Each structure stands twice: as structure tokens, then as C-alpha cells.
PyMOL commands that place a pseudoatom at each C-alpha (Angstrom):
pseudoatom trace, name=CA, resn=UNK, resi=1, chain=A, elem=C, hetatm=0, pos=[-99.347, 113.131, -166.153]
pseudoatom trace, name=CA, resn=UNK, resi=2, chain=A, elem=C, hetatm=0, pos=[-98.759, 115.043, -162.872]
pseudoatom trace, name=CA, resn=UNK, resi=3, chain=A, elem=C, hetatm=0, pos=[-95.490, 115.538, -161.535]
pseudoatom trace, name=CA, resn=UNK, resi=4, chain=A, elem=C, hetatm=0, pos=[-95.876, 112.989, -159.044]
pseudoatom trace, name=CA, resn=UNK, resi=5, chain=A, elem=C, hetatm=0, pos=[-96.864, 110.287, -161.241]
pseudoatom trace, name=CA, resn=UNK, resi=6, chain=A, elem=C, hetatm=0, pos=[-93.723, 111.554, -163.396]
pseudoatom trace, name=CA, resn=UNK, resi=7, chain=A, elem=C, hetatm=0, pos=[-91.125, 111.410, -160.273]
pseudoatom trace, name=CA, resn=UNK, resi=8, chain=A, elem=C, hetatm=0, pos=[-92.249, 108.354, -159.144]
pseudoatom trace, name=CA, resn=UNK, resi=9, chain=A, elem=C, hetatm=0, pos=[-92.437, 106.697, -162.509]
pseudoatom trace, name=CA, resn=UNK, resi=10, chain=A, elem=C, hetatm=0, pos=[-89.383, 107.824, -163.490]
pseudoatom trace, name=CA, resn=UNK, resi=11, chain=A, elem=C, hetatm=0, pos=[-87.678, 106.157, -160.532]
pseudoatom trace, name=CA, resn=UNK, resi=12, chain=A, elem=C, hetatm=0, pos=[-84.941, 103.697, -160.865]
pseudoatom trace, name=CA, resn=UNK, resi=13, chain=A, elem=C, hetatm=0, pos=[-83.441, 101.562, -157.756]
pseudoatom trace, name=CA, resn=UNK, resi=14, chain=A, elem=C, hetatm=0, pos=[-80.055, 102.477, -157.014]
pseudoatom trace, name=CA, resn=UNK, resi=15, chain=A, elem=C, hetatm=0, pos=[-78.035, 99.641, -155.831]
pseudoatom trace, name=CA, resn=UNK, resi=16, chain=A, elem=C, hetatm=0, pos=[-75.962, 101.395, -153.217]
pseudoatom trace, name=CA, resn=UNK, resi=17, chain=A, elem=C, hetatm=0, pos=[-73.954, 98.064, -151.418]
pseudoatom trace, name=CA, resn=UNK, resi=18, chain=A, elem=C, hetatm=0, pos=[-71.320, 97.169, -154.383]
pseudoatom trace, name=CA, resn=UNK, resi=19, chain=A, elem=C, hetatm=0, pos=[-68.015, 98.771, -152.751]
pseudoatom trace, name=CA, resn=UNK, resi=20, chain=A, elem=C, hetatm=0, pos=[-69.251, 98.320, -148.941]
pseudoatom trace, name=CA, resn=UNK, resi=21, chain=A, elem=C, hetatm=0, pos=[-67.238, 95.667, -147.484]
pseudoatom trace, name=CA, resn=UNK, resi=22, chain=A, elem=C, hetatm=0, pos=[-66.860, 94.325, -144.463]
pseudoatom trace, name=CA, resn=UNK, resi=23, chain=A, elem=C, hetatm=0, pos=[-63.219, 95.133, -143.487]
pseudoatom trace, name=CA, resn=UNK, resi=24, chain=A, elem=C, hetatm=0, pos=[-60.963, 97.108, -140.421]
pseudoatom trace, name=CA, resn=UNK, resi=25, chain=A, elem=C, hetatm=0, pos=[-62.288, 100.093, -142.220]
pseudoatom trace, name=CA, resn=UNK, resi=26, chain=A, elem=C, hetatm=0, pos=[-66.164, 99.902, -142.494]
pseudoatom trace, name=CA, resn=UNK, resi=27, chain=A, elem=C, hetatm=0, pos=[-65.958, 98.607, -138.630]
pseudoatom trace, name=CA, resn=UNK, resi=28, chain=A, elem=C, hetatm=0, pos=[-63.867, 101.818, -137.941]
pseudoatom trace, name=CA, resn=UNK, resi=29, chain=A, elem=C, hetatm=0, pos=[-66.487, 103.982, -140.028]
pseudoatom trace, name=CA, resn=UNK, resi=30, chain=A, elem=C, hetatm=0, pos=[-69.336, 102.283, -137.835]
pseudoatom trace, name=CA, resn=UNK, resi=31, chain=A, elem=C, hetatm=0, pos=[-67.495, 103.022, -134.399]
pseudoatom trace, name=CA, resn=UNK, resi=32, chain=A, elem=C, hetatm=0, pos=[-66.921, 106.611, -135.629]
pseudoatom trace, name=CA, resn=UNK, resi=33, chain=A, elem=C, hetatm=0, pos=[-70.629, 107.327, -136.944]
pseudoatom trace, name=CA, resn=UNK, resi=34, chain=A, elem=C, hetatm=0, pos=[-72.235, 105.076, -134.230]
pseudoatom trace, name=CA, resn=UNK, resi=35, chain=A, elem=C, hetatm=0, pos=[-70.658, 107.052, -131.412]
pseudoatom trace, name=CA, resn=UNK, resi=36, chain=A, elem=C, hetatm=0, pos=[-71.306, 110.319, -132.753]
pseudoatom trace, name=CA, resn=UNK, resi=37, chain=A, elem=C, hetatm=0, pos=[-75.446, 109.436, -133.178]
pseudoatom trace, name=CA, resn=UNK, resi=38, chain=A, elem=C, hetatm=0, pos=[-75.145, 108.695, -129.553]
pseudoatom trace, name=CA, resn=UNK, resi=39, chain=A, elem=C, hetatm=0, pos=[-73.621, 111.357, -128.437]
pseudoatom trace, name=CA, resn=UNK, resi=40, chain=A, elem=C, hetatm=0, pos=[-76.126, 113.500, -129.874]
pseudoatom trace, name=CA, resn=UNK, resi=41, chain=A, elem=C, hetatm=0, pos=[-78.962, 111.301, -128.952]
pseudoatom trace, name=CA, resn=UNK, resi=42, chain=A, elem=C, hetatm=0, pos=[-78.082, 111.490, -125.531]
pseudoatom trace, name=CA, resn=UNK, resi=43, chain=A, elem=C, hetatm=0, pos=[-77.813, 115.530, -125.641]
pseudoatom trace, name=CA, resn=UNK, resi=44, chain=A, elem=C, hetatm=0, pos=[-81.289, 115.525, -126.997]
pseudoatom trace, name=CA, resn=UNK, resi=45, chain=A, elem=C, hetatm=0, pos=[-82.225, 113.153, -124.105]
pseudoatom trace, name=CA, resn=UNK, resi=46, chain=A, elem=C, hetatm=0, pos=[-80.593, 115.298, -121.221]
pseudoatom trace, name=CA, resn=UNK, resi=47, chain=A, elem=C, hetatm=0, pos=[-82.596, 118.341, -122.368]
pseudoatom trace, name=CA, resn=UNK, resi=48, chain=A, elem=C, hetatm=0, pos=[-85.774, 116.911, -122.350]
pseudoatom trace, name=CA, resn=UNK, resi=49, chain=A, elem=C, hetatm=0, pos=[-87.922, 117.598, -119.849]
pseudoatom trace, name=CA, resn=UNK, resi=50, chain=A, elem=C, hetatm=0, pos=[-90.966, 115.193, -119.312]
pseudoatom trace, name=CA, resn=UNK, resi=51, chain=A, elem=C, hetatm=0, pos=[-91.197, 111.256, -120.160]
pseudoatom trace, name=CA, resn=UNK, resi=52, chain=A, elem=C, hetatm=0, pos=[-93.284, 112.206, -123.590]
pseudoatom trace, name=CA, resn=UNK, resi=53, chain=A, elem=C, hetatm=0, pos=[-93.386, 110.491, -127.040]
pseudoatom trace, name=CA, resn=UNK, resi=54, chain=A, elem=C, hetatm=0, pos=[-90.224, 112.449, -128.360]
pseudoatom trace, name=CA, resn=UNK, resi=55, chain=A, elem=C, hetatm=0, pos=[-88.178, 110.692, -124.663]
pseudoatom trace, name=CA, resn=UNK, resi=56, chain=A, elem=C, hetatm=0, pos=[-89.789, 107.491, -126.453]
pseudoatom trace, name=CA, resn=UNK, resi=57, chain=A, elem=C, hetatm=0, pos=[-88.379, 108.197, -129.913]
pseudoatom trace, name=CA, resn=UNK, resi=58, chain=A, elem=C, hetatm=0, pos=[-85.009, 109.132, -128.819]
pseudoatom trace, name=CA, resn=UNK, resi=59, chain=A, elem=C, hetatm=0, pos=[-84.817, 105.749, -126.580]
pseudoatom trace, name=CA, resn=UNK, resi=60, chain=A, elem=C, hetatm=0, pos=[-85.789, 104.277, -129.512]
pseudoatom trace, name=CA, resn=UNK, resi=61, chain=A, elem=C, hetatm=0, pos=[-83.169, 105.297, -131.988]
pseudoatom trace, name=CA, resn=UNK, resi=62, chain=A, elem=C, hetatm=0, pos=[-80.291, 104.670, -129.212]
pseudoatom trace, name=CA, resn=UNK, resi=63, chain=A, elem=C, hetatm=0, pos=[-81.666, 100.987, -128.947]
pseudoatom trace, name=CA, resn=UNK, resi=64, chain=A, elem=C, hetatm=0, pos=[-81.159, 100.889, -132.637]
pseudoatom trace, name=CA, resn=UNK, resi=65, chain=A, elem=C, hetatm=0, pos=[-77.882, 102.132, -132.841]
pseudoatom trace, name=CA, resn=UNK, resi=66, chain=A, elem=C, hetatm=0, pos=[-76.586, 100.062, -130.506]
pseudoatom trace, name=CA, resn=UNK, resi=67, chain=A, elem=C, hetatm=0, pos=[-78.298, 97.089, -131.918]
pseudoatom trace, name=CA, resn=UNK, resi=68, chain=A, elem=C, hetatm=0, pos=[-77.055, 98.026, -135.347]
pseudoatom trace, name=CA, resn=UNK, resi=69, chain=A, elem=C, hetatm=0, pos=[-73.213, 98.401, -134.158]
pseudoatom trace, name=CA, resn=UNK, resi=70, chain=A, elem=C, hetatm=0, pos=[-73.571, 94.795, -132.143]
pseudoatom trace, name=CA, resn=UNK, resi=71, chain=A, elem=C, hetatm=0, pos=[-75.410, 93.550, -135.516]
pseudoatom trace, name=CA, resn=UNK, resi=72, chain=A, elem=C, hetatm=0, pos=[-72.592, 94.961, -138.078]
pseudoatom trace, name=CA, resn=UNK, resi=73, chain=A, elem=C, hetatm=0, pos=[-69.450, 95.098, -136.388]
pseudoatom trace, name=CA, resn=UNK, resi=74, chain=A, elem=C, hetatm=0, pos=[-69.279, 92.269, -133.547]
pseudoatom trace, name=CA, resn=UNK, resi=75, chain=A, elem=C, hetatm=0, pos=[-71.299, 89.822, -135.456]
pseudoatom trace, name=CA, resn=UNK, resi=76, chain=A, elem=C, hetatm=0, pos=[-69.958, 90.501, -138.374]
pseudoatom trace, name=CA, resn=UNK, resi=77, chain=A, elem=C, hetatm=0, pos=[-66.118, 90.826, -137.278]
pseudoatom trace, name=CA, resn=UNK, resi=78, chain=A, elem=C, hetatm=0, pos=[-66.162, 87.436, -134.929]
pseudoatom trace, name=CA, resn=UNK, resi=79, chain=A, elem=C, hetatm=0, pos=[-69.551, 86.172, -134.999]
pseudoatom trace, name=CA, resn=UNK, resi=80, chain=A, elem=C, hetatm=0, pos=[-70.250, 86.791, -131.258]
pseudoatom trace, name=CA, resn=UNK, resi=81, chain=A, elem=C, hetatm=0, pos=[-68.424, 87.338, -127.844]
pseudoatom trace, name=CA, resn=UNK, resi=82, chain=A, elem=C, hetatm=0, pos=[-69.128, 83.820, -126.549]
pseudoatom trace, name=CA, resn=UNK, resi=83, chain=A, elem=C, hetatm=0, pos=[-71.400, 80.771, -128.029]
pseudoatom trace, name=CA, resn=UNK, resi=84, chain=A, elem=C, hetatm=0, pos=[-72.796, 78.090, -126.233]
pseudoatom trace, name=CA, resn=UNK, resi=85, chain=A, elem=C, hetatm=0, pos=[-71.261, 74.996, -126.928]
pseudoatom trace, name=CA, resn=UNK, resi=86, chain=A, elem=C, hetatm=0, pos=[-72.854, 72.670, -129.322]
pseudoatom trace, name=CA, resn=UNK, resi=87, chain=A, elem=C, hetatm=0, pos=[-74.814, 75.788, -131.074]
pseudoatom trace, name=CA, resn=UNK, resi=88, chain=A, elem=C, hetatm=0, pos=[-74.867, 75.383, -134.921]
pseudoatom trace, name=CA, resn=UNK, resi=89, chain=A, elem=C, hetatm=0, pos=[-74.980, 78.429, -136.633]
pseudoatom trace, name=CA, resn=UNK, resi=90, chain=A, elem=C, hetatm=0, pos=[-77.667, 78.534, -138.765]
pseudoatom trace, name=CA, resn=UNK, resi=91, chain=A, elem=C, hetatm=0, pos=[-80.010, 77.103, -135.685]
pseudoatom trace, name=CA, resn=UNK, resi=92, chain=A, elem=C, hetatm=0, pos=[-78.801, 79.729, -133.609]
pseudoatom trace, name=CA, resn=UNK, resi=93, chain=A, elem=C, hetatm=0, pos=[-80.187, 83.461, -132.133]
pseudoatom trace, name=CA, resn=UNK, resi=94, chain=A, elem=C, hetatm=0, pos=[-77.485, 86.064, -131.704]
pseudoatom trace, name=CA, resn=UNK, resi=95, chain=A, elem=C, hetatm=0, pos=[-78.479, 87.327, -127.750]
pseudoatom trace, name=CA, resn=UNK, resi=96, chain=A, elem=C, hetatm=0, pos=[-77.450, 90.259, -126.294]
pseudoatom trace, name=CA, resn=UNK, resi=97, chain=A, elem=C, hetatm=0, pos=[-76.310, 88.260, -122.701]
pseudoatom trace, name=CA, resn=UNK, resi=98, chain=A, elem=C, hetatm=0, pos=[-77.572, 91.586, -121.246]
pseudoatom trace, name=CA, resn=UNK, resi=99, chain=A, elem=C, hetatm=0, pos=[-81.059, 92.504, -122.370]
pseudoatom trace, name=CA, resn=UNK, resi=100, chain=A, elem=C, hetatm=0, pos=[-80.160, 95.645, -125.049]
pseudoatom trace, name=CA, resn=UNK, resi=101, chain=A, elem=C, hetatm=0, pos=[-82.810, 97.459, -123.380]
pseudoatom trace, name=CA, resn=UNK, resi=102, chain=A, elem=C, hetatm=0, pos=[-81.334, 97.471, -119.960]
pseudoatom trace, name=CA, resn=UNK, resi=103, chain=A, elem=C, hetatm=0, pos=[-77.706, 98.523, -121.707]
pseudoatom trace, name=CA, resn=UNK, resi=104, chain=A, elem=C, hetatm=0, pos=[-79.595, 101.291, -123.570]
pseudoatom trace, name=CA, resn=UNK, resi=105, chain=A, elem=C, hetatm=0, pos=[-80.755, 102.173, -120.126]
pseudoatom trace, name=CA, resn=UNK, resi=106, chain=A, elem=C, hetatm=0, pos=[-77.320, 102.553, -118.379]
pseudoatom trace, name=CA, resn=UNK, resi=107, chain=A, elem=C, hetatm=0, pos=[-75.976, 104.267, -121.141]
pseudoatom trace, name=CA, resn=UNK, resi=108, chain=A, elem=C, hetatm=0, pos=[-78.827, 107.189, -121.107]
pseudoatom trace, name=CA, resn=UNK, resi=109, chain=A, elem=C, hetatm=0, pos=[-78.151, 107.021, -116.829]
pseudoatom trace, name=CA, resn=UNK, resi=110, chain=A, elem=C, hetatm=0, pos=[-74.556, 107.406, -117.268]
pseudoatom trace, name=CA, resn=UNK, resi=111, chain=A, elem=C, hetatm=0, pos=[-73.377, 104.015, -116.141]
pseudoatom trace, name=CA, resn=UNK, resi=112, chain=A, elem=C, hetatm=0, pos=[-72.038, 102.846, -118.823]
pseudoatom trace, name=CA, resn=UNK, resi=113, chain=A, elem=C, hetatm=0, pos=[-69.795, 104.569, -121.505]
pseudoatom trace, name=CA, resn=UNK, resi=114, chain=A, elem=C, hetatm=0, pos=[-71.097, 105.175, -125.162]
pseudoatom trace, name=CA, resn=UNK, resi=115, chain=A, elem=C, hetatm=0, pos=[-68.032, 102.305, -126.323]
pseudoatom trace, name=CA, resn=UNK, resi=116, chain=A, elem=C, hetatm=0, pos=[-68.550, 100.142, -123.130]
pseudoatom trace, name=CA, resn=UNK, resi=117, chain=A, elem=C, hetatm=0, pos=[-72.569, 100.175, -124.248]
pseudoatom trace, name=CA, resn=UNK, resi=118, chain=A, elem=C, hetatm=0, pos=[-71.398, 99.394, -127.658]
pseudoatom trace, name=CA, resn=UNK, resi=119, chain=A, elem=C, hetatm=0, pos=[-69.188, 96.217, -126.419]
pseudoatom trace, name=CA, resn=UNK, resi=120, chain=A, elem=C, hetatm=0, pos=[-71.420, 94.776, -124.142]
pseudoatom trace, name=CA, resn=UNK, resi=121, chain=A, elem=C, hetatm=0, pos=[-71.660, 90.689, -124.130]
pseudoatom trace, name=CA, resn=UNK, resi=122, chain=A, elem=C, hetatm=0, pos=[-73.772, 88.990, -127.076]
pseudoatom trace, name=CA, resn=UNK, resi=123, chain=A, elem=C, hetatm=0, pos=[-73.871, 85.166, -127.251]
pseudoatom trace, name=CA, resn=UNK, resi=124, chain=A, elem=C, hetatm=0, pos=[-74.974, 83.092, -130.042]
pseudoatom trace, name=CA, resn=UNK, resi=125, chain=A, elem=C, hetatm=0, pos=[-76.817, 80.622, -128.564]
pseudoatom trace, name=CA, resn=UNK, resi=126, chain=A, elem=C, hetatm=0, pos=[-79.459, 77.621, -129.443]
pseudoatom trace, name=CA, resn=UNK, resi=127, chain=A, elem=C, hetatm=0, pos=[-82.992, 78.507, -130.644]
pseudoatom trace, name=CA, resn=UNK, resi=128, chain=A, elem=C, hetatm=0, pos=[-83.986, 75.948, -127.750]
pseudoatom trace, name=CA, resn=UNK, resi=129, chain=A, elem=C, hetatm=0, pos=[-82.059, 77.679, -125.699]
pseudoatom trace, name=CA, resn=UNK, resi=130, chain=A, elem=C, hetatm=0, pos=[-84.053, 81.218, -126.769]
pseudoatom trace, name=CA, resn=UNK, resi=131, chain=A, elem=C, hetatm=0, pos=[-87.404, 79.426, -126.099]
pseudoatom trace, name=CA, resn=UNK, resi=132, chain=A, elem=C, hetatm=0, pos=[-86.215, 78.126, -122.542]
pseudoatom trace, name=CA, resn=UNK, resi=133, chain=A, elem=C, hetatm=0, pos=[-85.444, 81.737, -121.471]
pseudoatom trace, name=CA, resn=UNK, resi=134, chain=A, elem=C, hetatm=0, pos=[-88.690, 83.030, -122.923]
pseudoatom trace, name=CA, resn=UNK, resi=135, chain=A, elem=C, hetatm=0, pos=[-90.668, 80.490, -121.406]
pseudoatom trace, name=CA, resn=UNK, resi=136, chain=A, elem=C, hetatm=0, pos=[-88.935, 81.712, -117.824]
pseudoatom trace, name=CA, resn=UNK, resi=137, chain=A, elem=C, hetatm=0, pos=[-89.257, 85.442, -118.547]
pseudoatom trace, name=CA, resn=UNK, resi=138, chain=A, elem=C, hetatm=0, pos=[-85.654, 85.922, -119.443]
pseudoatom trace, name=CA, resn=UNK, resi=139, chain=A, elem=C, hetatm=0, pos=[-86.314, 87.372, -123.065]
pseudoatom trace, name=CA, resn=UNK, resi=140, chain=A, elem=C, hetatm=0, pos=[-86.033, 91.511, -121.723]
pseudoatom trace, name=CA, resn=UNK, resi=141, chain=A, elem=C, hetatm=0, pos=[-84.230, 91.242, -118.300]
pseudoatom trace, name=CA, resn=UNK, resi=142, chain=A, elem=C, hetatm=0, pos=[-81.678, 89.530, -115.952]
pseudoatom trace, name=CA, resn=UNK, resi=143, chain=A, elem=C, hetatm=0, pos=[-81.595, 88.797, -112.700]
pseudoatom trace, name=CA, resn=UNK, resi=144, chain=A, elem=C, hetatm=0, pos=[-78.015, 90.303, -112.658]
pseudoatom trace, name=CA, resn=UNK, resi=145, chain=A, elem=C, hetatm=0, pos=[-76.439, 92.326, -115.441]
pseudoatom trace, name=CA, resn=UNK, resi=146, chain=A, elem=C, hetatm=0, pos=[-72.715, 92.182, -113.170]
pseudoatom trace, name=CA, resn=UNK, resi=147, chain=A, elem=C, hetatm=0, pos=[-72.317, 88.867, -113.594]
pseudoatom trace, name=CA, resn=UNK, resi=148, chain=A, elem=C, hetatm=0, pos=[-74.099, 88.645, -116.772]
pseudoatom trace, name=CA, resn=UNK, resi=149, chain=A, elem=C, hetatm=0, pos=[-73.985, 84.425, -117.393]
pseudoatom trace, name=CA, resn=UNK, resi=150, chain=A, elem=C, hetatm=0, pos=[-76.410, 83.925, -114.373]
pseudoatom trace, name=CA, resn=UNK, resi=151, chain=A, elem=C, hetatm=0, pos=[-79.316, 85.140, -117.012]
pseudoatom trace, name=CA, resn=UNK, resi=152, chain=A, elem=C, hetatm=0, pos=[-78.270, 82.149, -118.673]
pseudoatom trace, name=CA, resn=UNK, resi=153, chain=A, elem=C, hetatm=0, pos=[-78.195, 79.427, -115.731]
pseudoatom trace, name=CA, resn=UNK, resi=154, chain=A, elem=C, hetatm=0, pos=[-81.660, 77.988, -116.447]
pseudoatom trace, name=CA, resn=UNK, resi=155, chain=A, elem=C, hetatm=0, pos=[-80.209, 76.789, -119.427]
pseudoatom trace, name=CA, resn=UNK, resi=156, chain=A, elem=C, hetatm=0, pos=[-77.641, 74.534, -117.952]
pseudoatom trace, name=CA, resn=UNK, resi=157, chain=A, elem=C, hetatm=0, pos=[-74.969, 74.887, -120.964]
pseudoatom trace, name=CA, resn=UNK, resi=158, chain=A, elem=C, hetatm=0, pos=[-71.377, 76.073, -121.213]
pseudoatom trace, name=CA, resn=UNK, resi=159, chain=A, elem=C, hetatm=0, pos=[-69.951, 78.678, -122.920]
pseudoatom trace, name=CA, resn=UNK, resi=160, chain=A, elem=C, hetatm=0, pos=[-66.829, 79.906, -124.818]
pseudoatom trace, name=CA, resn=UNK, resi=161, chain=A, elem=C, hetatm=0, pos=[-65.382, 82.666, -125.981]
pseudoatom trace, name=CA, resn=UNK, resi=162, chain=A, elem=C, hetatm=0, pos=[-65.580, 83.211, -129.830]
pseudoatom trace, name=CA, resn=UNK, resi=163, chain=A, elem=C, hetatm=0, pos=[-62.034, 82.059, -130.250]
pseudoatom trace, name=CA, resn=UNK, resi=164, chain=A, elem=C, hetatm=0, pos=[-63.319, 78.612, -128.036]
pseudoatom trace, name=CA, resn=UNK, resi=165, chain=A, elem=C, hetatm=0, pos=[-61.222, 79.327, -124.654]
pseudoatom trace, name=CA, resn=UNK, resi=166, chain=A, elem=C, hetatm=0, pos=[-64.153, 78.253, -122.213]
pseudoatom trace, name=CA, resn=UNK, resi=167, chain=A, elem=C, hetatm=0, pos=[-65.536, 79.811, -119.380]
pseudoatom trace, name=CA, resn=UNK, resi=168, chain=A, elem=C, hetatm=0, pos=[-65.146, 77.559, -116.894]
pseudoatom trace, name=CA, resn=UNK, resi=169, chain=A, elem=C, hetatm=0, pos=[-67.192, 79.600, -114.217]
pseudoatom trace, name=CA, resn=UNK, resi=170, chain=A, elem=C, hetatm=0, pos=[-69.599, 81.297, -115.984]
pseudoatom trace, name=CA, resn=UNK, resi=171, chain=A, elem=C, hetatm=0, pos=[-71.816, 82.330, -112.740]
pseudoatom trace, name=CA, resn=UNK, resi=172, chain=A, elem=C, hetatm=0, pos=[-68.832, 84.329, -110.978]
pseudoatom trace, name=CA, resn=UNK, resi=173, chain=A, elem=C, hetatm=0, pos=[-67.614, 85.920, -114.876]
pseudoatom trace, name=CA, resn=UNK, resi=174, chain=A, elem=C, hetatm=0, pos=[-68.487, 89.773, -114.520]
pseudoatom trace, name=CA, resn=UNK, resi=175, chain=A, elem=C, hetatm=0, pos=[-68.920, 92.754, -116.763]
pseudoatom trace, name=CA, resn=UNK, resi=176, chain=A, elem=C, hetatm=0, pos=[-65.586, 93.862, -116.013]
pseudoatom trace, name=CA, resn=UNK, resi=177, chain=A, elem=C, hetatm=0, pos=[-63.992, 90.590, -116.908]
pseudoatom trace, name=CA, resn=UNK, resi=178, chain=A, elem=C, hetatm=0, pos=[-65.130, 90.873, -120.335]
pseudoatom trace, name=CA, resn=UNK, resi=179, chain=A, elem=C, hetatm=0, pos=[-63.971, 94.391, -120.973]
pseudoatom trace, name=CA, resn=UNK, resi=180, chain=A, elem=C, hetatm=0, pos=[-61.109, 93.394, -119.835]
pseudoatom trace, name=CA, resn=UNK, resi=181, chain=A, elem=C, hetatm=0, pos=[-60.855, 90.381, -121.932]
pseudoatom trace, name=CA, resn=UNK, resi=182, chain=A, elem=C, hetatm=0, pos=[-62.121, 92.701, -125.143]
pseudoatom trace, name=CA, resn=UNK, resi=183, chain=A, elem=C, hetatm=0, pos=[-60.018, 95.373, -123.928]
pseudoatom trace, name=CA, resn=UNK, resi=184, chain=A, elem=C, hetatm=0, pos=[-62.972, 97.779, -123.875]
pseudoatom trace, name=CA, resn=UNK, resi=185, chain=A, elem=C, hetatm=0, pos=[-61.445, 100.757, -120.817]
pseudoatom trace, name=CA, resn=UNK, resi=186, chain=A, elem=C, hetatm=0, pos=[-63.344, 100.169, -117.766]
pseudoatom trace, name=CA, resn=UNK, resi=187, chain=A, elem=C, hetatm=0, pos=[-63.499, 103.903, -116.269]
pseudoatom trace, name=CA, resn=UNK, resi=188, chain=A, elem=C, hetatm=0, pos=[-66.041, 105.852, -116.751]
pseudoatom trace, name=CA, resn=UNK, resi=189, chain=A, elem=C, hetatm=0, pos=[-63.937, 109.220, -117.944]
pseudoatom trace, name=CA, resn=UNK, resi=190, chain=A, elem=C, hetatm=0, pos=[-63.842, 108.365, -121.767]
pseudoatom trace, name=CA, resn=UNK, resi=191, chain=A, elem=C, hetatm=0, pos=[-64.555, 111.748, -123.617]
pseudoatom trace, name=CA, resn=UNK, resi=192, chain=A, elem=C, hetatm=0, pos=[-62.621, 111.536, -126.852]
pseudoatom trace, name=CA, resn=UNK, resi=193, chain=A, elem=C, hetatm=0, pos=[-63.768, 109.040, -129.822]
pseudoatom trace, name=CA, resn=UNK, resi=194, chain=A, elem=C, hetatm=0, pos=[-59.493, 108.438, -130.525]
pseudoatom trace, name=CA, resn=UNK, resi=195, chain=A, elem=C, hetatm=0, pos=[-60.146, 106.701, -127.153]
pseudoatom trace, name=CA, resn=UNK, resi=196, chain=A, elem=C, hetatm=0, pos=[-62.077, 103.844, -128.287]
pseudoatom trace, name=CA, resn=UNK, resi=197, chain=A, elem=C, hetatm=0, pos=[-61.519, 100.357, -129.190]
pseudoatom trace, name=CA, resn=UNK, resi=198, chain=A, elem=C, hetatm=0, pos=[-62.993, 98.174, -131.396]
pseudoatom trace, name=CA, resn=UNK, resi=199, chain=A, elem=C, hetatm=0, pos=[-63.254, 94.979, -131.031]
for i in range(1, 199): cmd.bond("trace and resi %d" % i, "trace and resi %d" % (i + 1))
show_as sticks, trace
zoom trace
């Protein structure tokens, strides 16, 4: 028996998820870790002199952490910021209203803070609505990131907040309206993690 065989055959699967529950403490730790990782990755990206494979890998990592936070902390805590009226959770898509790649790039360019990027709007939509977005070439693009619901104009749907409040005029609802609703700082002068808000 080789050393490699002994090591592989001696491996016993360890269950590491017991004791990790979704709660305010885990969401706070997720925010702290994710923000720290994004700061590190943004610093690395600023040091890149050309758009090579390293730059691509850093962008992919930034994208991963934003999506992971949305899926863990936002989906776990409130389900989503918004919901399409009539959506059934088991037949829905957890959707980035502003495409996640655009959020990532705005963060890299300094157009959004880390906290803003981690709290950009997500919405539960019907699977049939997701197909309409695909059919209209709106999966990874949006006609208006500021008035973000305009991306959904092809759906002809109504939307509510996570707690059931109607968005009366979604075509006029701005990213600033969204951030104010969820108590996310709208200025770009945030510099310390202690100032970040968890929604």
C-alpha cells in the first residue's frame, strides 16, 4: 500500500454543518467575512496591469462572494427584497434584478460600495417570467440599472416588497429608493465595516 492509498482510504467524511444555524450571528459573520474578502480581492484587482487570466479569476471570485452573500444572508433572512405578485416559492427563481455581473463591475469601478453591492435588489419571480426574460435577451443585461424594475417591463407584472407592501410604480422605483427602504447608506464614503448595515 502506498502512502497516497493509505491517506485516501483512511479518509472519513466529516460533517461540518451541524451547529451552524441561520441566525443574526451567522448573518453578521457572513457579512464580516464577505466584506473582508471583497476588500482583499478589490485591492488585488487594482494591482492588475492587464486584463489577463488573473484578472478574470479575481472578477469571478468577487462575483462568487456577492452571489453567496445574496443567497445566504438575504435569501435566508427575508427570502428576497421583492416578489412578483402571484409567485409560488417552490416554482420560483431567485433573481438579481440588476444583473450580478453589472453589480460586480460597478463595485470594481467604485460606483457602489461593498455594502451597497451586497444589498442590491433581488426578487422572487415565476419560472415562466424568467423564461420571458431569456426570450427577450434580459438574463445578463438591463436597460436601466438605476430604475431597475424597468428590466421587468416585458413581464407586465406587479411587485411587492418582502413584507407585502405594493410597489405602486415600479418603473419609477430607483436604486436609491431601494437602499433607503433597507437602510443602506447611499453615500460612497463608507470606510469601516462597523458602519455596514445588515438588512
